[in-house]
N, C-alpha and C positions, 0 to 999 in steps of 0.2 A: 501298373505297379512297378515301382521302383527298385531297382536291384540293391544289393547292400552297399557298393562302392556309391553308387549314387546318393542314396541316403547319407553315406558317411561324409562325401563331398559337402552336402548340402547342410549338414550339422556342424560340419566346419565353417562353412561361408558364414552362418549364421552366429557362432559362437564370437567368431573374428569381428563381425559387423558388431554386434552386441558389445565388444570389448574396447574396440577400437573406434568406432562410430564412423567408418567407411569399410568399403568392400575391401577383399582380400586380392592380391595379384593372381596370376595363376601359378607363379613359381612358389608363392606363398601356400597356395593351396595344396601344390605338391610336396613342399616340404613338411606341410603341417599334417598330411595323410600318408605319407609313405608311398605314393604314388607318382608315375614319372609325369613330367608337364606334357607330354602326348596323350596319355591317357587322361589327366584331367581337362586337357581340351576338349578331346571327343566326348568325354561325359558332360561339360558344360554346353558344348552343343547341341546334343540329346536334350539336356535337360531345359534349354531355350526354346528348340522347337516343340517339347510338351507343355510349355506353358509355367515350368515351376521357376524360371528363372526370367529377368530381364537383364540385357547389359547393350552397352553402346559399342561398337564396333570401333577399332583403333584407339579408343581410351581405356586408360587404367582405373581399376578401383571403381569401376561401372557396375559390378555384378549385385542386383539386389533380388531377391529372394520374393516372390509373388505371394 
C-alpha cells in the first residue's frame, strides 16, 4: 500500500509527464508537491524499490511510472 505522500508524488509525476511528455526532475517534483527535495528523493527510492517507477541513475528526466 502506498502512503498519501507517495500517491501524491506519483500523481504529480503522471500529470507532469502527460503535460510535458518527459519526466520531472526531483526539484520540480518538490516544487510541485510542496515536499523537500530530500523527502522526494527518499520517496522515489522507495517507489523504485517497490516497482512503481523506473529511473536511470545520473540522468535527468528519466522517471517513468510502471
